[in-house]
Structure formats: structure tokens, C-alpha cells
VOGU-3710 file (C-alpha; in Angstrom, 3 decimals, decimal comma):
1> xxxxxxxxxx> -0,018/-0,016/-0,074  1,367/3,027/-1,052  1,352/5,989/1,323  4,085/8,848/0,746  7,466/8,130/-1,248  9,445/8,773/2,024  7,275/6,232/3,958  7,719/2,395/4,284  4,274/0,383/3,353  5,465/-2,082/5,523
11> xxxxxxxxxx> 2,886/-2,854/8,809  4,036/-4,692/11,893  1,059/-5,473/14,450  2,148/-5,502/18,270  2,435/-8,886/20,195  -0,932/-9,197/22,386  1,713/-9,988/25,558  4,110/-6,910/25,338  4,788/-5,164/27,985  3,608/-1,924/27,942
21> xxxxxxxxxx> 6,761/0,386/28,299  4,747/3,513/29,290  3,797/2,147/32,670  6,328/1,902/35,276  7,219/-1,744/36,021  7,254/-1,416/39,681  4,181/0,479/39,793  2,187/-2,025/37,890  3,509/-5,248/39,942  2,142/-3,067/43,016
31> xxxxxxxxxx> -1,269/-2,454/41,213  -1,058/-5,942/40,169  -0,794/-7,300/43,741  -3,173/-5,113/44,839  -5,680/-5,978/42,618  -5,357/-9,846/43,564  -5,292/-8,977/47,255  -8,650/-7,149/46,780  -10,241/-9,872/44,843  -8,979/-12,884/47,243
41> xxxxxxxxxx> -10,361/-10,641/50,604  -13,419/-9,944/48,757  -13,686/-13,942/47,748  -13,274/-15,362/50,977  -15,803/-13,046/52,551  -18,432/-13,325/50,177  -17,611/-17,303/50,982  -18,100/-16,328/54,357  -21,441/-14,119/54,381  -23,043/-16,068/51,277
51> xxxxxxxxxx> -26,262/-17,461/52,218  -27,106/-20,937/51,939  -29,957/-22,867/51,772  -30,639/-25,031/54,940  -30,844/-28,621/53,717  -33,738/-30,011/55,469  -35,149/-33,355/56,108  -38,419/-35,301/55,943  -39,112/-34,805/59,592  -38,350/-31,027/59,623
61> xxxxxxxxxx> -40,091/-30,135/56,402  -43,423/-31,801/58,263  -42,713/-29,681/61,168  -42,259/-26,660/59,345  -45,285/-26,853/57,374  -47,401/-27,442/60,781  -45,857/-24,441/62,442  -47,413/-22,595/59,272  -50,830/-23,675/59,327  -50,689/-22,548/62,833
71> xxxxxxxxxx> -49,375/-19,582/62,472  -51,757/-18,100/59,594  -54,890/-17,461/62,160  -52,712/-15,746/64,375  -52,810/-12,649/62,274  -56,529/-12,512/62,796  -56,282/-12,213/66,792  -57,812/-9,503/68,239  -55,867/-7,770/70,926  -52,037/-6,582/71,007
81> xxxxxxxxxx> -51,323/-8,954/74,117  -52,152/-12,091/72,448  -50,358/-11,051/69,083  -47,258/-9,771/71,073  -46,869/-13,130/73,336  -46,719/-15,147/70,276  -43,012/-15,719/69,176  -42,856/-18,190/66,503  -43,067/-16,257/62,608  -41,959/-12,684/64,599
91> xxxxxxxxxx> -39,483/-10,514/64,203  -37,702/-11,223/67,129  -35,391/-14,209/65,725  -34,421/-11,995/63,144  -33,260/-9,202/65,497  -31,566/-12,076/67,708  -29,198/-12,880/65,009  -28,796/-9,412/63,597  -25,435/-8,223/64,058  -25,993/-4,661/63,109
101> xxxxxxxxxx> -28,732/-4,325/65,840  -26,785/-5,343/68,601  -23,612/-3,324/67,285  -25,790/-0,164/66,981  -26,988/-0,989/70,798  -23,209/-1,558/71,838  -21,845/1,423/70,338  -24,475/3,913/71,871  -23,717/2,235/75,710  -19,876/2,431/74,304
111> xxxxxxxxxx> -19,730/6,170/73,587  -22,333/7,141/76,684  -19,657/5,301/79,136  -16,748/7,485/77,723  -18,609/10,621/78,174  -19,639/9,761/81,382  -16,259/8,716/82,377  -14,145/11,004/80,976  -13,900/14,530/79,717  -13,073/13,258/76,127
121> xxxxxxxxxx> -15,331/15,893/73,654  -16,748/13,633/70,290  -17,482/16,104/67,380  -21,190/16,933/66,931  -23,061/15,999/63,899  -25,691/17,910/62,957  -28,956/16,002/63,718  -31,318/17,584/60,622  -28,677/15,666/57,913  -29,130/12,421/59,926
131> xxxxxxxxxx> -33,004/13,060/59,414  -32,685/13,493/56,069  -30,646/10,367/55,271  -33,337/8,689/57,766  -35,794/9,895/55,385  -34,621/8,277/52,303  -33,693/4,877/53,694  -37,382/5,032/55,194  -39,181/5,448/51,540  -36,392/2,858/50,340
141> xxxxxxxxxx> -37,618/0,595/53,096  -41,202/0,783/52,254  -41,044/0,917/48,750  -39,038/-2,046/49,266  -41,501/-3,748/51,243  -44,051/-2,716/49,278  -42,901/-4,387/46,091  -42,339/-7,490/47,837  -45,672/-7,717/49,155  -46,898/-7,223/45,980
151> xxxxxxxxxx> -44,990/-9,975/44,457  -45,947/-12,520/47,289  -49,771/-11,694/46,664  -49,036/-12,327/42,623  -47,053/-15,476/43,625  -49,817/-16,696/46,289  -52,423/-16,033/43,258  -50,612/-18,451/40,531  -50,602/-21,191/43,368  -54,044/-21,019/44,076
161> xxxxxxxxxx> -54,550/-20,731/40,066  -52,719/-24,053/39,503  -55,132/-25,626/42,065  -58,201/-24,348/40,296  -57,048/-25,610/37,332  -56,868/-29,035/38,465  -60,372/-28,599/39,946  -61,977/-27,122/36,530  -60,031/-30,353/35,139  -61,788/-32,838/37,457
171> xxxxxxxxxx> -65,097/-31,388/37,323  -64,459/-31,245/33,440  -63,368/-35,414/33,301  -66,291/-36,174/35,721  -69,222/-34,834/33,576  -68,051/-35,612/30,207  -68,413/-39,653/30,127  -64,203/-40,028/30,132  -63,682/-43,758/31,717  -62,421/-44,139/35,111
181> xxxxxxxxxx> -58,855/-44,929/34,659  -58,399/-42,304/32,287  -59,865/-39,993/34,237  -57,696/-40,611/37,239  -54,455/-41,037/35,231  -55,139/-37,283/33,380  -55,331/-36,285/37,605  -52,781/-38,057/38,329  -50,211/-36,336/35,808  -51,658/-33,009/36,557
191> xxxxxxxxxx> -51,138/-33,512/40,364  -47,684/-34,905/39,682  -46,754/-31,826/37,571  -47,994/-29,889/40,340  -45,520/-31,085/42,831  -42,488/-31,394/40,438  -43,091/-27,708/39,550  -42,653/-26,909/43,433  -39,274/-29,876/43,593  -37,951/-28,019/40,309
201> xxxxxxxxxx> -38,630/-24,454/41,660  -37,601/-24,258/45,194  -33,718/-25,539/46,706  -35,691/-26,256/49,883  -37,596/-28,790/48,584  -35,334/-31,786/47,258  -36,439/-35,285/45,331  -35,316/-36,831/48,585  -37,047/-34,740/51,362  -40,012/-34,297/49,866
211> xxxxxxxxxx> -40,826/-35,336/46,399  -40,205/-39,182/47,259  -41,789/-38,815/50,300  -45,496/-37,441/48,828  -45,401/-39,621/46,099  -45,340/-43,048/48,579  -48,144/-40,820/50,139  -50,182/-40,211/47,508  -49,136/-42,442/44,811  -49,019/-39,821/42,178
221> xxxxxxxxxx> -46,376/-41,652/39,955  -45,768/-45,650/39,399  -42,544/-47,006/39,699  -41,841/-46,990/35,952  -42,730/-43,453/35,864  -40,851/-42,061/38,860  -37,841/-43,961/37,194  -38,182/-41,808/34,285  -38,810/-38,657/36,481  -35,439/-38,979/37,833
231> xxxxxxxxxx> -33,647/-39,978/34,672  -34,585/-36,055/33,437  -33,713/-35,034/37,571  -36,152/-33,019/39,167  -33,813/-30,816/41,385  -32,999/-28,993/38,015  -35,505/-26,809/37,109  -38,525/-26,864/35,417  -38,174/-29,979/32,931  -39,814/-32,693/34,395
241> xxxxxxxxxx> -43,173/-30,616/35,197  -43,209/-30,080/31,434  -42,995/-33,507/30,533  -45,934/-33,969/33,138  -48,384/-31,481/31,359  -47,347/-33,517/27,901  -48,267/-36,707/29,639  -51,440/-35,299/30,814  -52,392/-33,864/27,165  -51,414/-36,921/25,222
251> xxxxxxxxxx> -53,867/-38,683/27,228  -56,655/-36,234/26,052  -56,035/-37,218/22,696  -55,590/-40,861/23,521  -59,365/-40,354/25,231  -60,185/-39,002/21,593  -58,755/-41,631/19,746  -61,171/-44,094/22,059  -64,076/-41,970/21,237  -64,639/-41,210/25,027
261> xxxxxxxxxx> -65,077/-37,544/24,477  -65,033/-35,659/21,264  -62,711/-32,998/20,152  -64,480/-30,364/21,336  -64,062/-31,675/24,991  -60,547/-32,172/24,091  -59,764/-28,797/23,539  -61,595/-27,624/26,613  -59,601/-29,944/28,966  -56,232/-29,685/26,777
271> xxxxxxxxxx> -56,568/-25,766/27,555  -57,319/-26,071/31,146  -53,941/-28,359/31,282  -52,336/-25,767/29,362  -53,364/-22,723/32,052  -51,358/-25,189/34,876  -48,192/-25,003/32,822  -48,595/-21,198/32,306  -49,265/-21,025/36,057  -46,118/-23,006/36,739
281> xxxxxxxxxx> -44,037/-21,446/34,078  -45,201/-17,936/36,155  -43,416/-19,403/39,004  -40,033/-20,154/37,264  -40,365/-16,551/35,399  -40,277/-14,828/39,001  -37,759/-17,007/40,441  -35,283/-15,908/37,464  -35,825/-12,427/37,860  -35,528/-11,192/41,260
291> xxxxxxxxxx> -35,085/-7,754/42,549  -32,434/-5,997/41,023  -29,212/-6,520/42,987  -27,849/-3,146/42,741  -31,251/-1,808/44,124  -30,953/-4,411/47,166  -27,260/-3,782/47,743  -28,061/0,038/47,814  -30,756/-0,860/50,714  -28,178/-2,874/53,066
301> xxxxxxxxxx> -25,345/0,110/52,179  -27,466/2,716/53,195  -28,852/0,957/56,569  -25,381/-0,271/57,548  -24,441/3,589/57,160  -27,209/4,931/58,941  -27,608/3,254/62,015  -24,498/3,568/63,514  -24,667/7,221/62,432  -27,753/7,535/63,949
311> xxxxxxxxxx> -26,784/5,772/67,321  -23,536/7,951/67,350  -25,960/11,486/67,144  -28,364/10,087/69,665  -25,775/9,328/71,901  -23,431/12,366/71,750  -26,212/14,956/71,522  -27,055/14,187/75,514  -23,830/15,657/76,688  -22,445/14,875/79,817
321> xxxxxxxxxx> -24,177/15,437/82,619  -27,610/13,681/81,068  -30,110/12,194/83,455  -30,243/8,335/83,575  -34,032/8,647/82,292  -33,115/10,356/79,335  -30,318/7,998/78,623  -32,780/5,362/78,659  -35,531/6,841/76,535  -32,590/7,494/73,979
331> xxxxxxxxxx> -31,366/4,301/73,647  -34,799/2,996/73,199  -35,246/5,245/70,504  -32,210/3,768/69,212  -33,195/0,200/69,500  -36,889/0,954/67,596  -34,791/2,721/64,845  -32,581/-0,446/64,629  -35,916/-2,802/64,703  -37,850/-0,589/62,362
341> xxxxxxxxxx> -34,577/-0,906/59,422  -33,598/-4,037/60,321  -37,180/-5,842/60,402  -38,064/-3,831/57,098  -35,063/-4,963/55,433  -35,825/-8,664/56,544  -39,317/-8,863/55,680  -38,975/-7,766/52,445  -36,511/-10,304/51,689  -38,568/-13,061/53,444
351> xxxxxxxxxx> -41,630/-12,023/51,080  -39,826/-11,453/47,667  -39,278/-15,421/47,793  -42,155/-17,454/49,302  -41,393/-20,996/48,290  -38,264/-21,561/50,956  -37,987/-22,768/54,303  -39,210/-20,231/56,802  -42,417/-20,364/58,774  -43,542/-17,176/56,717
361> xxxxxxxxxx> -43,314/-18,817/53,389  -46,439/-20,763/51,662  -47,525/-23,454/52,471  -46,675/-26,367/49,489  -47,204/-29,464/51,126  -50,334/-28,497/52,216  -51,367/-27,166/48,542  -50,083/-30,566/47,204  -52,118/-32,764/49,434  -55,424/-30,675/49,412
371> xxxxxxxxxx> -55,454/-30,192/45,727  -54,946/-34,491/45,303  -57,447/-34,902/47,576  -59,708/-32,697/46,439  -59,501/-33,589/43,007  -60,220/-37,393/43,769  -63,607/-36,215/45,617  -64,639/-34,299/43,049  -64,116/-37,225/40,494  -66,116/-39,597/43,441
381> xxxxxxxxxx> -69,030/-37,408/43,561  -72,122/-38,877/42,997  -74,740/-37,171/40,910  -78,297/-36,602/41,962  -81,541/-38,138/40,447  -83,295/-37,543/37,275  -85,136/-34,242/36,795  -88,713/-33,793/38,134  -90,836/-31,183/36,798  -93,133/-31,078/39,376
391> xxxxxxxxxx> -90,198/-31,086/41,991  -88,576/-27,940/40,378  -91,655/-25,828/39,886  -92,698/-26,855/44,027  -89,433/-25,488/45,093  -90,171/-22,755/42,956  -93,255/-21,651/44,391  -91,935/-22,512/48,011  -89,100/-20,292/47,305  -91,424/-17,522/46,324
401> xxxxxxxxxx> -93,400/-17,996/49,641  -90,416/-17,332/51,496  -89,183/-14,458/49,253  -91,307/-13,294/46,673  -89,183/-11,721/43,370  -91,650/-9,076/42,578  -94,706/-8,504/40,311  -93,195/-7,770/37,437  -91,526/-11,145/37,141  -95,582/-12,644/37,642
411> xxxxxxxxxx> -96,969/-13,364/34,272  -98,697/-15,861/31,609  -95,201/-17,801/31,043  -93,960/-17,710/35,060  -92,118/-20,307/36,162  -94,932/-21,338/38,468  -97,338/-24,159/37,919  -101,132/-23,326/37,048  -101,736/-24,358/40,516  -99,716/-22,117/41,844
421> xxxxxxxxxx> -101,654/-19,743/44,311  -99,884/-16,657/42,860  -100,816/-17,202/39,373  -103,402/-14,784/38,548  -105,518/-13,398/36,022  -106,706/-9,728/35,868  -104,922/-8,894/39,564  -101,430/-8,988/40,129  -99,719/-9,472/43,811  -98,385/-6,565/45,531
431> xxxxxxxxxx> -95,141/-7,807/46,775  -92,739/-5,632/44,251  -89,560/-6,341/45,858  -86,436/-3,666/45,927  -83,446/-5,309/43,603  -81,047/-4,648/46,072  -82,125/-5,011/49,208  -84,700/-7,384/49,074  -87,558/-5,315/50,554  -91,108/-4,335/49,397
441> xxxxxxxxxx> -91,532/-1,026/47,671  -95,030/-0,348/48,822  -95,882/-3,148/51,753  -94,420/-6,369/53,295  -98,383/-6,858/53,191  -98,802/-10,095/50,575  -102,806/-9,203/50,210  -103,637/-8,513/46,446  -104,481/-5,051/45,209  -107,160/-5,051/42,334
451> xxxxxxxxxx> -105,317/-3,571/39,560  -104,983/-4,254/35,856  -101,703/-6,086/34,732  -99,255/-4,067/32,606  -99,443/-5,274/29,062  -96,200/-3,631/28,066  -94,197/-6,092/30,314  -91,915/-8,111/27,632  -92,253/-11,697/29,396  -89,941/-13,320/27,136
461> xxxxxxx> -87,021/-15,100/28,466  -88,178/-15,909/31,917  -87,595/-19,480/33,284  -86,794/-21,230/36,371  -82,861/-20,480/36,156  -83,936/-16,667/36,359  -85,718/-17,290/39,557
//
């Protein structure tokens, strides 16, 4: 390539491992050592404080589930004494284990002790600046907890939606004329998918401490089916529940082939099965995208910075000659502030992941046992006798005698039989009822009024089902 007459056309590339001569070698060596030392400190600190899910056995899983079900009605208790006297599932264990809570309390006592015993003067920090920081932190904590509770309710609704889809399919297979063995098989597969979804989602529930035990109890999968699930690995994501959904959908197609149901019934059943998959998939979607780490890290950084600063200002502002009562109320204020910050932070994190091993989490075992039991009850429900027209009309008349539906609905095409005392010609009953409150508009008396029937009333569309 020609650039100029006095310039060479050779092009030389600098090797990738060539040292940078513009940087002093000693400074570069020191920088590399500092960087490696910093990375090692961060790594060891992360390993030490890394959150690890507690491995639970079957007995511990059952114990936590019993405590959860016992804790649920406690929030409806009236009276602060009953609520405050309850220890399980409260903020107390979190505060006892919080280093930040006890560090703040110890810092207050230490500073007050130094001020009282010596003439050492601590630098005064403006209380207004500290209050401003506290206001920002309170906003972040309240917003974080509110978003966590919204996430909690959404995940709970998804769990209830899964139960609803299984119940819907139970009703449909019972009323569609599907053979009992095939109906049972479809319900087994749907309940097994329900169970496997939680096992693949949460590290708390595993094949060993949950799936195997519940399968032995509820008989959801045969030996061959269970071995197939073990090949897929139920502890590794949602592959197992998706396979069970495919099994259930395949059984619906087999029912169409066997002419047990028609195509429209198959489409309706398949829609409900796929809605179950959608609800299970939503749980994995939420687990894949938790709260952004940047946001959570900011909350922790602000709380760790604010509480010691607030404690310091509270201790120094009392001065040397403060009365013991002032010190008492001041440290109470510090502990209440620590309870708010630590408690709201812990509450937000626990609500954001309700499928763990905490007492406050959702009752996964109850959901699986309850859904399987209720779906079998639906499948084994007994239908009433054949329809009796006289019985239906008599019940409608008796219901009208107890609670009149109103004179506008007493006409020639009324659901009442000709023998009904409310059937009339040329007169109508003074029993017009309010559509909202059910009270008589003119009188509670059921006496007859000699009044012509309004011929403009359109009697079409009235049937027993409308009463």
C-alpha cells in the first residue's frame, strides 16, 4: 500500500503479550498485587457470608408446615397482648441474630460510657442531616417492602390458580363421560406436575426430602414413571413438570382416539392443562428475575451506614450531664429505629421469595395434599336423581312464598305451575321487591290489589333458572 514516497509500506502488529513500556514496571507490579489481594479478600468474605439454603429432612419439612398452618390464623387475633405474646414467625428471631442491631446498641453504650467516665469531647454531627438520610432510607425500605408484598400476593395467586385448573379438569372429566381409569390418570399427571413444579423451583424441596415422600403417600407416579422423572432430574428446573403436562395432554388425545370424548371436549381439557403449565411457568419466571441486586445492595449499604451514624448522634447529643432517664429513652429510640430498619429489610426479602423453608413462606405441602384429595373427591362425586319437573316447580313456588321475586315477574309465562296460588288473571300481587335490598317497595303485606296487569311487560326469556 502506498502512502507517501518517504514512508514505508510495511505494517507491523504489536504482539498481545508485549509489555506496556509507558507504565513503570514497579508501579504495575504493585497494582497487580493490590488487585489480586482485593479480589482474594472479596472472595473469602463472600464465601463466609454467602447465603446458603438450609438442607432439611422430611421431619423438618413436616414440622415447618405444621407451624405455618398454625401461624396463619394468628394474624386475625384481636388484641395486642395475644399478638405480641406469640414468638414463632415474628421479627424477634431476626433481631436476635442481627449483628447490626447489637452493634448499634453496643455503640450507644460505649459512647455514653466514655462520655460519662472521661472529659473526652466527641465531634458533634448535625441531627438534621441524619434525619434527612433517615427519610430517604425509610422511603426505600417502605417501597421495597411494598413491592415484595405485591410480589408475594402475585405468587400466591399463581399457586391458587394451579389448584383451580386441576379442580376444573376434575369437574370436566367427571361430567364428560370419560372412563374412570383415564380420568384418574389425567388427574395423577396434573397433580404430579403440580408437585414437581415446586421441587424444581425451590432448593428447600428436593427429590429426597419432598418428592419421594409425597409420592409414596399420594401414589401420584408409578415405579416406571418415577424412574423416568429421576432420569430427567426433578431438582434441576422445570423440565419434569413440563414432561408431566405433555403426558396429561397426550392422554386427552388418547381419549379422543378411543371415542370417549369429542374434539371440543378435548380442546377444553387441553386448555386447562396448558393453563396449569402457564401458572407453573410464571413461578419460574419470577424466580429467574428477582429484585435487582443494585437496588438490594443500595438498601443494605444505606442501612449499614445510617444506623451507626444515628446511634452516634443520639449518644453524643445527650451531653455529659444527662439524666439516666434521658439515656434510657434515647437507647430505646435507637433500638426502635434498628427494629424498623432491620425488620423492614428482612420482611421485604422474605416476602420476595415465598417458596423457601421459613415459617412465613407459602404452605407448599398443604397445597399439594389438598389439591390431590379434593380432585379425587370431585371425581368420586355422586350425581342426583333424574330431573322431576313437578319438584322443580314446587321448590320454585315455595321459594317465592318465602322471598317474593316481584310482581313484574308474575305473568303468563311465569315459572310457576297453574296450581300456584300466585298465578292470577286480572289482578296482581302487591309484592314488588327492591332489586338491591330485597325489601318491599310499597308494603310487606302479601294482600291482593285490584289493579290491571301492565300489558307492556315483555315476558320473554323468563325461566326457572332466572328465579
